[in-house]
DSSP file (Angstrom, degrees, kcal/mol; ACC not computed):
  #  RESIDUE AA STRUCTURE BP1 BP2  ACC     N-H-->O    O-->H-N    N-H-->O    O-->H-N    TCO  KAPPA ALPHA  PHI   PSI    X-CA   Y-CA   Z-CA
    1    1 A X     >        0   0    0      0, 0.0     4,-2.3     0, 0.0     5,-0.2   0.000 360.0 360.0 360.0 -39.3   -3.0  -36.5   -6.9
    2    2 A X  H  >  +     0   0    0      1,-0.2     4,-2.4     2,-0.2     5,-0.2   0.917 360.0  51.6 -58.9 -44.8   -1.6  -34.7   -3.8
    3    3 A X  H  >>S+     0   0    0      1,-0.2     4,-3.1     2,-0.2     5,-0.7   0.929 110.3  48.0 -59.7 -47.2    0.6  -32.5   -6.0
    4    4 A X  I  >>S+     0   0    0      1,-0.2     5,-1.3     2,-0.2     4,-1.3   0.919 114.0  46.1 -60.9 -45.2   -2.3  -31.4   -8.2
    5    5 A X  I  <5S+     0   0    0     -4,-2.3    -1,-0.2     3,-0.2    -2,-0.2   0.867 120.1  39.9 -66.7 -35.7   -4.5  -30.6   -5.3
    6    6 A X  I  <5S+     0   0    0     -4,-2.4    -2,-0.2    -5,-0.2    -1,-0.2   0.911 131.2  16.8 -81.4 -44.2   -1.9  -28.7   -3.4
    7    7 A X  I  <5S+     0   0    0     -4,-3.1    -3,-0.2    -5,-0.2    -2,-0.1   0.697 124.7  44.1-110.2 -22.2   -0.1  -26.7   -6.1
    8    8 A X  I  <<S+     0   0    0     -4,-1.3     2,-1.2    -5,-0.7    -3,-0.2   0.740  92.1  79.7 -99.6 -25.2   -2.2  -26.6   -9.3
    9    9 A X      < -     0   0    0     -5,-1.3     2,-0.2    -4,-0.1    -1,-0.1  -0.717  69.3-168.6 -85.8  99.5   -5.6  -25.8   -7.9
   10   10 A X        -     0   0    0     -2,-1.2     2,-0.1     1,-0.1     3,-0.1  -0.577  21.6-110.8 -89.7 150.9   -5.4  -22.1   -7.3
   11   11 A X        -     0   0    0     -2,-0.2     2,-0.1     1,-0.1    -1,-0.1  -0.386  44.6 -87.7 -75.0 159.3   -8.0  -20.2   -5.3
   12   12 A X        -     0   0    0      1,-0.1     2,-0.2    -2,-0.1    -1,-0.1  -0.418  48.2-105.1 -67.8 139.1  -10.3  -17.7   -7.1
   13   13 A X        -     0   0    0     -2,-0.1     2,-0.2     1,-0.1    -1,-0.1  -0.455  38.1-122.2 -67.0 133.3   -8.8  -14.3   -7.4
   14   14 A X        -     0   0    0     -2,-0.2     2,-0.6    -3,-0.1    -1,-0.1  -0.479  12.7-142.5 -79.6 148.8  -10.5  -11.9   -5.0
   15   15 A X        -     0   0    0     -2,-0.2    -1,-0.0     2,-0.0    76,-0.0  -0.948  22.4-132.9-111.1 114.5  -12.2   -8.8   -6.2
   16   16 A X        -     0   0    0     -2,-0.6     3,-0.2     1,-0.1     4,-0.0  -0.328   5.1-142.8 -70.7 148.0  -11.7   -5.8   -3.8
   17   17 A X  S    S+     0   0    0      1,-0.3     2,-0.3    -2,-0.0    -1,-0.1   0.856  93.1   9.4 -70.2 -36.8  -14.5   -3.6   -2.7
   18   18 A X  S    S-     0   0    0     -3,-0.0    -1,-0.3     4,-0.0     2,-0.0  -0.995  84.7-118.3-145.2 136.3  -12.2   -0.6   -2.8
   19   19 A X     >  -     0   0    0     -2,-0.3     4,-2.1    -3,-0.2     5,-0.2  -0.293  28.9-112.2 -71.6 161.7   -8.7   -0.4   -4.3
   20   20 A X  H  > S+     0   0    0     70,-0.8     4,-2.1     1,-0.2     5,-0.1   0.882 119.0  53.1 -60.1 -38.7   -5.8    0.5   -2.1
   21   21 A X  H  > S+     0   0    0      2,-0.2     4,-2.4     1,-0.2    -1,-0.2   0.904 106.8  51.3 -65.2 -41.3   -5.4    3.8   -3.9
   22   22 A X  H  > S+     0   0    0      1,-0.2     4,-2.3     2,-0.2    -1,-0.2   0.914 109.8  50.3 -60.9 -42.4   -9.1    4.7   -3.3
   23   23 A X  H  X S+     0   0    0     -4,-2.1     4,-2.5     1,-0.2    -1,-0.2   0.896 109.6  51.5 -62.1 -40.4   -8.6    4.0    0.4
   24   24 A X  H  X S+     0   0    0     -4,-2.1     4,-3.1     2,-0.2     5,-0.2   0.930 109.7  48.4 -63.1 -46.1   -5.6    6.2    0.5
   25   25 A X  H  X S+     0   0    0     -4,-2.4     4,-1.7     2,-0.2    -2,-0.2   0.918 113.0  47.7 -62.4 -44.1   -7.4    9.1   -1.2
   26   26 A X  H  < S+     0   0    0     -4,-2.3     4,-0.4     1,-0.2    -1,-0.2   0.916 114.6  47.1 -61.9 -42.9  -10.3    8.8    1.2
   27   27 A X  H >< S+     0   0    0     -4,-2.5     3,-1.1     1,-0.2     7,-0.5   0.912 111.0  50.5 -66.8 -43.5   -8.0    8.6    4.2
   28   28 A X  H 3< S+     0   0    0     -4,-3.1    -1,-0.2     1,-0.2    -2,-0.2   0.818 106.4  56.3 -65.0 -30.3   -5.9   11.6    3.0
   29   29 A X  T 3< S+     0   0    0     -4,-1.7     2,-0.6    -5,-0.2    -1,-0.2   0.558  97.5  68.8 -80.5  -7.3   -9.0   13.7    2.6
   30   30 A X  S <> S-     0   0    0     -3,-1.1     4,-3.0    -4,-0.4     5,-0.2  -0.943  73.0-156.4-112.0 110.9  -10.1   13.2    6.2
   31   31 A X  H  > S+     0   0    0     -2,-0.6     4,-2.0     1,-0.2     5,-0.2   0.859  91.6  47.6 -58.9 -39.6   -7.6   15.0    8.5
   32   32 A X  H  > S+     0   0    0      2,-0.2     4,-2.2     1,-0.2    -1,-0.2   0.941 115.5  44.1 -67.4 -46.7   -8.3   12.8   11.5
   33   33 A X  H  > S+     0   0    0      1,-0.2     4,-2.8     2,-0.2     5,-0.3   0.890 110.4  56.6 -64.1 -39.5   -8.0    9.5    9.6
   34   34 A X  H  X S+     0   0    0     -4,-3.0     4,-2.5    -7,-0.5     6,-0.6   0.929 110.2  43.7 -58.4 -46.6   -4.9   10.8    7.8
   35   35 A X  H  X S+     0   0    0     -4,-2.0     4,-1.6    -5,-0.2    -1,-0.2   0.902 115.2  48.9 -67.7 -39.7   -3.2   11.4   11.1
   36   36 A X  H  < S+     0   0    0     -4,-2.2    -2,-0.2    -5,-0.2    -1,-0.2   0.883 119.6  36.6 -67.3 -38.1   -4.3    8.1   12.6
   37   37 A X  H  < S+     0   0    0     -4,-2.8    41,-0.2    -5,-0.2    -2,-0.2   0.849 134.2  20.5 -85.4 -35.8   -3.3    6.0    9.6
   38   38 A X  H  < S-     0   0    0     -4,-2.5    -3,-0.2    -5,-0.3    -2,-0.2   0.444  94.1-125.2-116.2  -3.0    0.0    7.8    8.5
   39   39 A X  S  < S+     0   0    0     -4,-1.6     2,-0.3    -5,-0.4    -4,-0.2   0.796  82.1  76.6  60.7  31.8    1.0    9.7   11.7
   40   40 A X  S    S-     0   0    0     -6,-0.6    -2,-0.3     4,-0.0    -1,-0.2  -0.978  82.3-102.3-160.4 159.7    1.1   13.0    9.8
   41   41 A X     >  -     0   0    0     -2,-0.3     4,-2.5    -3,-0.1     5,-0.2  -0.339  40.6-103.4 -80.2 167.0   -1.2   15.6    8.4
   42   42 A X  H  > S+     0   0    0      1,-0.2     4,-2.9     2,-0.2     5,-0.2   0.907 119.4  52.4 -60.3 -45.1   -2.1   15.9    4.7
   43   43 A X  H  > S+     0   0    0      1,-0.2     4,-2.2     2,-0.2    -1,-0.2   0.898 112.2  46.3 -60.8 -37.3    0.2   18.9    4.1
   44   44 A X  H  > S+     0   0    0      2,-0.2     4,-2.8     1,-0.2     5,-0.2   0.908 111.9  51.1 -69.5 -41.0    3.2   17.1    5.6
   45   45 A X  H  X S+     0   0    0     -4,-2.5     4,-2.7     2,-0.2    -2,-0.2   0.941 112.3  46.7 -58.1 -48.0    2.4   13.9    3.7
   46   46 A X  H  X S+     0   0    0     -4,-2.9     4,-2.5     1,-0.2    -2,-0.2   0.889 112.7  49.6 -63.1 -39.9    2.3   16.0    0.4
   47   47 A X  H  X S+     0   0    0     -4,-2.2     4,-2.4    -5,-0.2    -1,-0.2   0.915 112.1  47.5 -65.5 -43.3    5.5   17.7    1.3
   48   48 A X  H  X S+     0   0    0     -4,-2.8     4,-2.6     2,-0.2    -2,-0.2   0.916 112.2  50.4 -62.7 -43.4    7.2   14.4    2.1
   49   49 A X  H  X S+     0   0    0     -4,-2.7     4,-2.3    -5,-0.2    -2,-0.2   0.930 111.1  48.4 -60.3 -46.3    5.9   12.9   -1.1
   50   50 A X  H  X S+     0   0    0     -4,-2.5     4,-2.7     1,-0.2     5,-0.4   0.910 111.8  49.6 -61.5 -43.3    7.2   15.9   -3.1
   51   51 A X  H  X>S+     0   0    0     -4,-2.4     4,-2.4     1,-0.2     5,-0.8   0.921 112.3  47.4 -61.5 -45.4   10.6   15.7   -1.5
   52   52 A X  H  X5S+     0   0    0     -4,-2.6     6,-2.5     3,-0.2     4,-0.7   0.867 115.5  45.5 -66.4 -36.2   10.9   12.0   -2.2
   53   53 A X  H  X5S+     0   0    0     -4,-2.3     4,-0.7     4,-0.2    -2,-0.2   0.955 122.9  31.8 -71.9 -50.3    9.8   12.3   -5.8
   54   54 A X  H  <5S+     0   0    0     -4,-2.7    -2,-0.2    -5,-0.2    -3,-0.2   0.815 131.6  28.5 -83.3 -30.7   12.0   15.3   -6.7
   55   55 A X  H  <5S+     0   0    0     -4,-2.4    -3,-0.2    -5,-0.4    -2,-0.1   0.728 130.7  29.2-102.6 -24.7   15.1   14.8   -4.6
   56   56 A X  H  <<S-     0   0    0     -5,-0.8    -3,-0.2    -4,-0.7    -2,-0.1   0.378 101.6-112.3-123.4   3.6   15.3   11.1   -4.1
   57   57 A X     <  +     0   0    0     -4,-0.7     2,-0.3     1,-0.2    -4,-0.2   0.715  45.5 171.1  79.0  22.3   13.7    9.6   -7.2
   58   58 A X        -     0   0    0     -6,-2.5     2,-0.3    -9,-0.1    -1,-0.2  -0.526  18.9-172.2 -64.7 128.0   10.5    8.0   -5.9
   59   59 A X        -     0   0    0     -2,-0.3     2,-0.2     6,-0.1    10,-0.1  -0.903  26.1-120.5-127.9 152.0    8.6    6.9   -9.0
   60   60 A X        -     0   0    0     -2,-0.3     5,-0.2     5,-0.1     2,-0.2  -0.571  30.5-154.1 -78.2 152.2    5.3    5.6  -10.0
   61   61 A X        -     0   0    0      3,-3.3     3,-0.1    -2,-0.2     5,-0.1  -0.626  35.5 -89.8-116.3-179.0    5.2    2.3  -11.8
   62   62 A X  S    S+     0   0    0     -2,-0.2     3,-0.1     1,-0.2    -2,-0.0   0.811 126.2  31.2 -61.5 -29.7    2.7    0.8  -14.2
   63   63 A X  S    S+     0   0    0      1,-0.2     2,-0.3     2,-0.0    -1,-0.2   0.558 122.6  36.3-107.9  -9.5    0.8   -0.8  -11.3
   64   64 A X        -     0   0    0     -3,-0.1    -3,-3.3   -43,-0.0    -1,-0.2  -0.990  68.7-131.6-150.0 135.6    1.3    1.5   -8.4
   65   65 A X     >  -     0   0    0     -2,-0.3     4,-2.0    -5,-0.2     5,-0.1  -0.406  28.0-117.1 -79.8 160.9    1.5    5.3   -7.9
   66   66 A X  H  > S+     0   0    0      1,-0.2     4,-2.3     2,-0.2     5,-0.2   0.835 117.0  57.2 -66.2 -31.7    4.3    6.9   -5.8
   67   67 A X  H  > S+     0   0    0      2,-0.2     4,-2.6     1,-0.2    -1,-0.2   0.917 107.3  47.3 -63.0 -43.5    1.6    8.2   -3.5
   68   68 A X  H  > S+     0   0    0      2,-0.2     4,-2.6     1,-0.2    -2,-0.2   0.886 110.3  52.7 -66.4 -38.7    0.4    4.6   -2.9
   69   69 A X  H  X S+     0   0    0     -4,-2.0     4,-2.1     2,-0.2    -2,-0.2   0.932 112.5  44.7 -61.3 -46.0    4.0    3.4   -2.3
   70   70 A X  H  X S+     0   0    0     -4,-2.3     4,-2.8     2,-0.2     5,-0.2   0.928 113.9  49.0 -64.6 -45.6    4.6    6.1    0.3
   71   71 A X  H  X S+     0   0    0     -4,-2.6     4,-2.7     1,-0.2     5,-0.2   0.902 110.7  50.8 -62.0 -41.1    1.2    5.5    2.0
   72   72 A X  H  X S+     0   0    0     -4,-2.6     4,-2.0     2,-0.2    -1,-0.2   0.915 112.0  47.8 -62.0 -43.3    1.9    1.8    2.1
   73   73 A X  H  X S+     0   0    0     -4,-2.1     4,-2.0     2,-0.2    -2,-0.2   0.937 114.6  44.7 -63.3 -48.2    5.3    2.4    3.7
   74   74 A X  H  X S+     0   0    0     -4,-2.8     4,-1.9     1,-0.2    -2,-0.2   0.896 112.6  51.3 -65.5 -40.2    4.0    4.8    6.3
   75   75 A X  H  X S+     0   0    0     -4,-2.7     4,-0.7    -5,-0.2    -1,-0.2   0.885 110.0  50.6 -63.9 -38.2    1.0    2.6    7.2
   76   76 A X  H >X>S+     0   0    0     -4,-2.0     5,-1.7    -5,-0.2     4,-0.7   0.899 111.2  48.2 -66.4 -40.8    3.3   -0.3    7.7
   77   77 A X  H 3<5S+     0   0    0     -4,-2.0    -2,-0.2     1,-0.2    -1,-0.2   0.831 102.1  62.9 -68.6 -32.6    5.6    1.7   10.0
   78   78 A X  H 3<5S+     0   0    0     -4,-1.9    -1,-0.2   -41,-0.2    -2,-0.2   0.772 120.8  17.1 -66.7 -24.6    2.8    3.0   12.1
   79   79 A X  H <<5S-     0   0    0     -4,-0.7    -2,-0.1    -3,-0.6     2,-0.1   0.999  97.1-115.5 -77.5 -71.9    1.8   -0.5   13.3
   80   80 A X  T  <5 -     0   0    0     -4,-0.7     2,-0.3    -5,-0.1    -3,-0.2   0.610  48.2-164.1 -70.4 151.1    4.1   -2.2   12.7
   81   81 A X      < -     0   0    0     -5,-1.7     2,-0.1    -2,-0.1    -1,-0.1  -0.771  14.5-123.4-106.9 149.5    2.1   -4.2   10.2
   82   82 A X     >  -     0   0    0     -2,-0.3     4,-2.1     1,-0.1     3,-0.2  -0.436  30.4-107.8 -82.3 164.8    2.9   -7.6    8.8
   83   83 A X  H  > S+     0   0    0      1,-0.2     4,-2.7     2,-0.2     5,-0.2   0.881 121.1  54.3 -60.8 -38.4    3.1   -8.2    5.0
   84   84 A X  H  > S+     0   0    0      2,-0.2     4,-1.9     1,-0.2    -1,-0.2   0.850 107.4  50.3 -67.5 -32.2   -0.2  -10.1    5.1
   85   85 A X  H  > S+     0   0    0      2,-0.2     4,-2.5    -3,-0.2    -1,-0.2   0.896 111.6  47.7 -69.4 -39.8   -1.9   -7.2    6.8
   86   86 A X  H  X S+     0   0    0     -4,-2.1     4,-2.7     2,-0.2     6,-0.3   0.913 110.2  53.2 -65.0 -42.2   -0.5   -4.8    4.1
   87   87 A X  H  X>S+     0   0    0     -4,-2.7     4,-1.0     1,-0.2     5,-0.8   0.905 112.2  45.0 -57.8 -42.9   -1.7   -7.2    1.4
   88   88 A X  H  <5S+     0   0    0     -4,-1.9    -2,-0.2     2,-0.2    -1,-0.2   0.907 116.0  44.9 -69.3 -43.0   -5.2   -7.2    2.9
   89   89 A X  H  <5S+     0   0    0     -4,-2.5    -2,-0.2     1,-0.2    -3,-0.2   0.913 123.9  31.8 -69.4 -43.9   -5.4   -3.4    3.4
   90   90 A X  H  <5S-     0   0    0     -4,-2.7   -70,-0.8    -5,-0.2    -1,-0.2   0.434  99.0-127.9 -99.6  -0.1   -4.0   -2.3    0.0
   91   91 A X  T  <5 +     0   0    0     -4,-1.0     2,-0.3    -5,-0.3    -3,-0.2   0.911  62.7 134.1  54.7  47.6   -5.2   -5.3   -2.1
   92   92 A X      < -     0   0    0     -5,-0.8    -1,-0.2    -6,-0.3    -2,-0.1  -0.845  59.8 -98.5-121.9 160.3   -1.8   -6.0   -3.5
   93   93 A X     >  -     0   0    0     -2,-0.3     4,-2.2     1,-0.1     5,-0.2  -0.370  30.4-116.1 -75.3 158.5    0.1   -9.3   -3.9
   94   94 A X  H  > S+     0   0    0      1,-0.2     4,-2.6     2,-0.2     5,-0.2   0.874 116.7  55.5 -60.7 -37.7    2.7  -10.3   -1.4
   95   95 A X  H  > S+     0   0    0      2,-0.2     4,-2.2     1,-0.2    -1,-0.2   0.926 107.6  47.6 -62.4 -45.6    5.3  -10.1   -4.2
   96   96 A X  H  > S+     0   0    0      2,-0.2     4,-2.1     1,-0.2    -2,-0.2   0.916 113.0  48.8 -62.1 -44.0    4.4   -6.5   -4.9
   97   97 A X  H  X S+     0   0    0     -4,-2.2     4,-2.5     1,-0.2     5,-0.3   0.919 110.5  50.5 -63.3 -44.2    4.5   -5.5   -1.3
   98   98 A X  H  X S+     0   0    0     -4,-2.6     4,-1.7     1,-0.2    -1,-0.2   0.900 110.7  49.4 -62.0 -40.8    7.8   -7.2   -0.7
   99   99 A X  H  < S+     0   0    0     -4,-2.2    -1,-0.2     1,-0.2    -2,-0.2   0.882 115.8  43.2 -65.4 -37.5    9.3   -5.4   -3.7
  100  100 A X  H  < S+     0   0    0     -4,-2.1    -2,-0.2    -5,-0.2    -1,-0.2   0.831 120.8  37.9 -78.5 -32.7    8.1   -2.0   -2.5
  101  101 A X  H  <        0   0    0     -4,-2.5    -2,-0.2    -5,-0.2    -3,-0.2   0.658 360.0 360.0 -97.0 -16.5    8.9   -2.4    1.2
  102  102 A X     <        0   0    0     -4,-1.7    -1,-0.2    -5,-0.3    -2,-0.1   0.442 360.0 360.0-102.1 360.0   12.2   -4.2    1.1
């Protein structure tokens, strides 16, 4: 009985109020928030994103855009933030975050 209660009874999947990508777009469109969250202005963020995509091969995947990957990385560095904080902010699984940040 202990095994079933501990490992087989999963919690209900949470439904986010706003996706991580939506939060990123809102943050990037507000110059003050953009600087506070990513420690750079929108033009610099866009330039860094373009450089990483065209020169270093940063790619979007089926589940996450390259913009979201970059924003997640920068937001994590600014804190520093724990994986569970990143999971909460961007509404992604711990596995996805670990793959993107490590």
